[in-house]
C-alpha positions as CSV (number, residue, x, y, z in Angstrom):
1,M,-29.4,21.1,-8.7
2,T,-26.1,22.1,-10.8
3,D,-22.6,20.4,-11.2
4,I,-20.4,23.1,-9.0
5,R,-16.3,22.8,-9.6
6,R,-14.5,22.9,-6.3
7,P,-10.9,22.3,-5.5
8,A,-9.8,19.1,-4.3
9,L,-8.9,19.0,-0.1
10,R,-5.2,19.2,0.3
11,Y,-3.5,18.0,3.1
12,T,-0.3,17.5,4.3
13,A,1.5,16.4,7.4
14,D,5.0,15.6,9.1
15,I,5.5,12.5,9.0
16,T,8.4,10.6,11.3
17,V,9.7,7.6,11.3
18,E,8.9,7.1,14.8
19,D,5.2,7.5,13.5
20,I,5.9,5.2,10.4
21,D,7.4,2.2,12.7
22,G,3.7,2.6,15.2
23,L,1.8,2.1,12.1
24,A,3.7,-0.4,10.4
25,G,4.0,-2.0,14.1
26,F,0.0,-1.7,14.5
27,I,-0.6,-3.2,11.1
28,E,1.6,-6.1,11.6
29,R,0.2,-6.7,15.5
30,R,-3.4,-6.6,13.0
31,V,-2.5,-9.3,10.6
32,V,-1.3,-11.2,13.3
33,L,-4.7,-11.8,14.7
34,L,-6.4,-12.3,11.5
35,R,-4.2,-15.2,10.7
36,E,-3.9,-16.6,13.9
37,A,-8.3,-16.0,14.1
38,A,-8.3,-17.8,10.8
39,A,-6.1,-20.3,12.1
40,R,-8.5,-21.6,14.5
41,P,-11.2,-24.1,13.3
42,G,-14.2,-22.5,12.0
43,G,-12.1,-19.3,11.1
44,E,-11.8,-18.1,8.0
């Protein structure tokens, strides 16, 4: 097997403020769920 150098894949995307707000909201909801689960007896 030989080592073949391949160019790195590059992606570009147009990200809007709405996309960032949506992603931030998604992450925030997951963090809240994790915190609530950890606060329960037996939670980690």
